[in-house]
VMD Tcl script that draws the C-alpha trace (Angstrom):
set ca {
  {0.11 0.42 -0.03}
  {1.47 3.61 -1.50}
  {2.70 5.73 2.08}
  {0.17 8.20 1.64}
  {-2.57 5.91 1.36}
  {-2.05 4.19 4.59}
  {-1.58 7.20 6.32}
  {-4.83 8.40 5.79}
  {-5.77 5.02 6.80}
  {-3.79 5.21 10.42}
  {-5.90 8.68 10.60}
  {-9.23 7.61 9.62}
  {-8.63 4.68 11.98}
  {-8.36 6.58 14.37}
  {-10.88 9.37 13.92}
  {-13.80 6.88 13.15}
  {-13.26 6.10 16.48}
  {-16.56 8.79 17.41}
  {-18.90 6.18 14.99}
  {-18.42 3.53 17.22}
  {-19.43 6.19 20.12}
  {-22.45 7.28 18.11}
  {-24.23 3.95 18.09}
  {-23.68 2.85 21.03}
  {-25.25 5.68 22.67}
  {-28.03 5.73 20.10}
  {-28.53 2.19 20.47}
  {-29.70 2.70 24.31}
  {-32.75 4.30 23.00}
  {-33.13 3.25 19.61}
  {-33.32 -0.57 18.96}
  {-31.92 -2.04 15.87}
  {-32.46 -0.33 12.78}
  {-29.20 -0.23 12.15}
  {-29.21 0.08 8.64}
  {-30.93 3.47 9.03}
  {-28.94 4.68 12.03}
  {-26.01 3.71 9.58}
  {-27.17 5.76 6.89}
  {-27.71 8.50 8.61}
  {-24.28 8.56 9.80}
  {-23.41 8.80 6.20}
  {-25.58 11.88 5.48}
  {-23.62 13.43 8.06}
  {-20.39 12.60 7.44}
  {-20.74 13.30 3.39}
  {-23.09 16.10 3.78}
  {-26.46 15.16 2.14}
  {-29.48 15.46 2.69}
  {-31.70 12.10 3.43}
  {-34.95 11.05 1.94}
  {-36.77 8.47 4.46}
  {-39.59 5.95 3.62}
  {-41.90 4.27 5.79}
  {-44.76 3.82 7.83}
  {-45.85 5.07 10.66}
  {-44.18 3.65 13.68}
  {-40.93 3.00 12.65}
  {-38.51 5.37 14.90}
  {-37.98 7.81 11.87}
  {-38.80 10.86 14.28}
  {-36.96 9.63 17.18}
  {-33.86 7.89 15.52}
  {-33.09 11.88 14.24}
  {-33.49 13.20 17.43}
  {-31.65 10.96 19.23}
  {-29.24 11.85 16.39}
  {-28.81 15.21 16.99}
  {-28.76 15.05 20.80}
  {-25.57 12.50 20.63}
  {-23.55 15.38 18.64}
  {-25.24 18.13 20.30}
  {-26.39 19.97 17.43}
  {-29.66 22.12 17.59}
  {-32.99 20.16 16.36}
  {-36.33 21.41 14.68}
  {-38.95 19.00 13.92}
  {-41.20 20.67 10.99}
  {-44.62 19.04 10.83}
  {-45.84 19.68 6.46}
  {-49.43 20.36 6.58}
  {-50.74 21.57 3.47}
  {-51.49 25.21 4.60}
  {-48.34 25.57 5.72}
  {-46.56 28.59 4.33}
  {-42.77 29.23 2.77}
  {-42.54 32.05 5.52}
  {-43.32 29.49 8.69}
  {-40.12 27.49 6.99}
  {-37.43 29.89 6.85}
  {-38.83 33.08 8.48}
  {-40.08 37.24 7.79}
  {-39.63 40.49 8.09}
  {-41.83 42.07 10.75}
  {-42.78 45.45 10.77}
  {-42.23 47.58 14.01}
  {-44.69 50.19 14.33}
  {-42.98 52.17 16.45}
  {-39.84 52.94 14.59}
  {-40.90 51.88 11.00}
  {-38.45 49.36 10.78}
  {-38.70 45.86 9.67}
  {-36.78 43.33 11.93}
  {-35.87 39.93 10.56}
  {-37.68 36.89 12.17}
  {-35.95 33.70 11.34}
  {-38.01 30.66 10.79}
  {-37.45 27.14 12.14}
  {-34.76 26.50 9.25}
  {-31.81 27.74 11.52}
  {-31.11 24.88 12.99}
  {-28.56 22.26 12.23}
  {-30.98 19.12 11.74}
  {-34.26 19.50 10.57}
  {-37.09 16.89 10.95}
  {-39.50 17.93 7.69}
  {-42.07 15.14 8.53}
  {-44.52 14.22 5.86}
  {-42.23 16.97 3.47}
  {-45.09 15.05 0.12}
  {-48.10 17.25 1.97}
  {-46.64 20.20 2.12}
  {-48.04 22.58 -1.26}
  {-45.31 22.74 -4.03}
  {-43.93 26.69 -3.06}
  {-43.09 25.12 0.71}
  {-41.19 22.18 -1.01}
  {-38.96 24.75 -3.13}
  {-38.45 26.91 -0.20}
  {-37.08 24.21 1.93}
  {-35.05 22.21 -1.28}
  {-33.31 26.05 -2.29}
  {-32.05 25.88 1.68}
  {-31.26 22.31 0.99}
  {-29.06 22.53 -2.05}
  {-27.41 27.01 -1.33}
  {-27.18 26.29 2.14}
  {-28.37 29.78 3.02}
  {-32.23 31.72 3.18}
  {-33.42 35.38 1.97}
  {-35.23 36.85 3.35}
  {-36.35 40.52 2.41}
  {-32.95 41.45 1.25}
  {-30.67 39.80 2.85}
  {-29.13 36.49 2.94}
  {-28.47 34.55 6.22}
  {-26.32 31.81 6.19}
  {-28.13 28.41 7.45}
  {-25.15 26.82 10.05}
  {-22.96 24.42 10.16}
  {-23.34 21.28 9.91}
  {-26.88 21.37 8.38}
  {-28.84 18.31 7.42}
  {-32.37 17.93 6.03}
  {-33.74 14.54 6.72}
  {-37.41 14.18 5.10}
  {-40.06 11.48 5.75}
  {-42.48 10.48 3.37}
  {-45.39 8.25 4.62}
  {-46.16 5.83 1.55}
  {-49.72 5.08 2.61}
  {-52.40 7.39 3.31}
  {-51.77 9.60 -0.03}
  {-54.49 11.66 -0.17}
  {-54.15 15.14 0.21}
  {-50.32 14.79 -0.93}
  {-48.35 16.70 -3.18}
  {-45.96 14.16 -4.43}
  {-42.09 15.68 -4.61}
  {-41.11 16.12 -8.40}
  {-38.12 14.09 -9.87}
  {-35.92 16.81 -9.85}
  {-36.22 17.95 -6.45}
  {-36.01 14.56 -5.04}
  {-32.35 14.42 -6.62}
  {-31.71 16.84 -4.35}
  {-31.21 14.15 -1.45}
  {-28.22 12.37 -1.52}
  {-30.10 9.10 -0.38}
  {-33.18 7.88 -0.40}
  {-33.88 5.10 2.52}
  {-36.39 2.23 2.51}
  {-37.21 1.93 6.66}
  {-38.47 -1.76 7.47}
  {-40.42 -3.80 10.21}
  {-37.87 -4.66 12.84}
  {-37.20 -8.35 13.42}
  {-39.46 -10.31 15.35}
  {-36.67 -10.16 18.58}
  {-36.03 -6.90 17.70}
  {-39.69 -6.18 18.50}
  {-39.84 -8.09 21.57}
  {-36.67 -6.28 23.10}
  {-38.56 -2.55 21.86}
  {-41.99 -4.32 24.00}
  {-39.49 -4.76 27.15}
  {-37.86 -1.12 27.02}
  {-40.40 1.28 25.72}
  {-43.72 0.16 27.17}
  {-43.96 2.48 30.02}
  {-46.18 5.34 30.25}
  {-43.25 8.18 31.19}
  {-41.03 9.37 28.88}
  {-37.80 7.95 27.72}
  {-34.80 9.73 28.58}
  {-32.91 11.37 25.96}
  {-29.05 10.43 25.33}
  {-25.91 12.25 25.96}
  {-24.09 14.37 23.74}
  {-20.63 12.14 22.82}
  {-19.90 13.94 19.81}
  {-19.59 17.37 18.96}
  {-20.32 19.41 15.42}
  {-16.96 20.48 15.55}
  {-15.99 16.61 15.32}
  {-18.40 15.74 12.71}
  {-16.64 18.52 10.62}
  {-13.44 17.66 11.19}
  {-14.30 14.13 10.12}
  {-15.56 15.29 6.95}
  {-12.54 17.00 6.13}
  {-10.94 13.29 6.14}
  {-13.83 11.71 4.57}
  {-12.59 14.75 1.49}
  {-9.47 12.80 1.85}
  {-9.99 9.22 1.38}
  {-8.63 7.33 -1.46}
  {-10.51 6.06 -4.52}
  {-8.65 4.11 -6.96}
  {-9.02 5.28 -10.92}
  {-10.77 2.18 -11.34}
  {-13.29 2.49 -8.77}
  {-14.13 6.10 -10.23}
  {-14.66 3.76 -13.58}
  {-16.79 1.88 -11.97}
  {-18.73 4.92 -10.66}
  {-19.21 6.48 -13.81}
  {-19.74 3.16 -15.63}
  {-22.81 1.88 -12.88}
  {-24.29 5.33 -13.56}
  {-24.19 5.03 -17.62}
  {-25.84 1.76 -17.10}
  {-28.95 3.44 -16.23}
  {-29.13 5.82 -18.94}
  {-27.17 3.71 -21.91}
  {-28.19 -0.27 -20.40}
  {-27.20 -1.83 -23.90}
  {-23.61 -0.91 -23.47}
  {-22.92 -3.05 -21.21}
  {-24.72 -5.65 -22.28}
  {-28.43 -4.77 -20.23}
  {-31.96 -5.53 -21.63}
  {-32.87 -2.70 -19.57}
  {-33.56 0.37 -21.66}
  {-37.79 -0.94 -22.08}
  {-37.73 -0.46 -18.40}
  {-36.02 2.64 -17.40}
  {-37.52 6.32 -18.62}
  {-34.81 8.64 -17.60}
  {-31.20 7.27 -16.02}
  {-29.40 8.72 -12.76}
  {-28.21 12.91 -13.11}
  {-24.70 13.60 -13.18}
  {-25.47 14.42 -9.41}
  {-25.56 10.65 -8.86}
  {-21.93 10.53 -9.99}
  {-20.86 12.83 -7.41}
  {-23.42 11.58 -4.48}
  {-22.14 7.39 -4.94}
  {-18.77 8.81 -4.94}
  {-18.84 10.82 -1.71}
  {-21.71 8.02 -0.33}
  {-19.10 5.73 -0.48}
  {-16.20 7.56 1.03}
  {-18.10 7.94 3.90}
  {-19.33 4.24 4.20}
  {-15.43 3.67 4.35}
  {-15.10 6.02 7.12}
  {-17.58 4.18 9.36}
  {-15.97 1.23 8.66}
  {-12.69 2.43 9.35}
  {-10.89 2.06 5.81}
  {-8.72 5.34 4.29}
  {-9.58 3.76 1.13}
  {-13.26 2.73 -1.05}
  {-13.38 -0.77 -2.16}
  {-16.32 -1.90 -4.61}
  {-18.31 -3.39 -1.95}
  {-18.95 0.34 -0.54}
  {-20.31 1.57 -3.84}
  {-22.65 -1.95 -3.84}
  {-23.42 -1.21 -0.40}
  {-24.42 2.16 -0.73}
  {-25.27 2.34 -4.32}
  {-29.28 1.89 -4.32}
  {-30.03 4.38 -1.21}
  {-28.39 6.87 -3.79}
  {-30.00 5.61 -7.21}
  {-33.66 4.68 -6.38}
  {-34.93 7.67 -6.72}
  {-32.91 9.09 -9.38}
  {-34.06 6.33 -11.90}
  {-37.40 6.25 -13.43}
  {-39.07 3.51 -14.58}
  {-41.35 3.36 -17.66}
  {-45.30 2.58 -17.47}
  {-44.13 -0.74 -19.21}
  {-41.43 -1.21 -16.07}
  {-45.03 -0.44 -13.42}
  {-47.29 -3.16 -15.37}
  {-44.35 -6.38 -15.22}
  {-44.33 -4.46 -11.29}
  {-40.71 -4.03 -12.11}
  {-39.44 -1.05 -9.77}
  {-36.46 1.09 -9.42}
  {-34.61 -1.22 -6.76}
  {-34.93 -3.95 -8.99}
  {-33.64 -2.19 -12.16}
  {-30.92 -1.19 -10.20}
  {-30.64 -4.50 -8.43}
  {-29.97 -5.52 -11.94}
  {-27.57 -2.52 -13.25}
  {-25.32 -3.47 -9.55}
  {-25.72 -7.56 -11.17}
  {-24.97 -6.63 -14.96}
  {-21.38 -4.23 -14.37}
  {-18.06 -5.33 -13.74}
  {-17.09 -5.51 -10.36}
  {-12.88 -3.98 -11.02}
}
mol new
graphics top color blue
foreach p $ca { graphics top sphere $p radius 0.5 }
foreach p [lrange $ca 0 end-1] q [lrange $ca 1 end] { graphics top cylinder $p $q radius 0.2 }
display resetview
């Protein structure tokens, strides 16, 4: 192994200890859901927002709140409703008749971790205001532009049931999220542990702050230094191109894909793979990092055709076939 790669590998091994502290502390409240917790950490380390999809009652809100407590970050939960206005999210200008001036009242978006609950229940104007803040990391109120805090992470939830009264997110807006997670039910053993621990009337205790936001920012700088070999880079580009031009990779998927993944997918897949390597305590990316995180990066970026829907083939199945068909370096 090259000396420089060995050096960054040693630094990552030491720095990744913060992820073990976080998992252990979060585990005192959240039972199971290892996939969810690890992907939230990937989003945090890769500076990418996360979209969560799952039925109610799977600890999505509790997981996000617990993560915020564990890193000593400011946290706001915003319940998206059809009557929500952009000003309710980003803030507004308040007129003072006493001295005839306007003052800025900042909205709940000015927190380090935002939980946008049921984002698809708010109208397009509110969704756009949130997604602009996510992209630009700043908000304009009146004539003033205000930077958002660092780190700034948006975790949005979508409910796959009870679709009445929802405003589905357009594909171009969903593309702003680095990861889209499908949260499933816990196992029987985990559910029994949940019953034993949580079936009480008292409020459950929170967790202590075991990591600071400054340590998270430092960890992000180390994630940027993680080594990605040229063969891995070519593999990532091939995966993304296979969603656009499957025939070039010997895949019979063209009738199933309406639109392939955007160039943003290439960037996010690389960043997420680096963060995944950091979680494993490695200073270099392996093909397994790309394969592990790939479905979460691509499932909301591959748009399937009506023919695929008729055959009951969803984006997850298409992405799986792409990973199965593209040669691993």
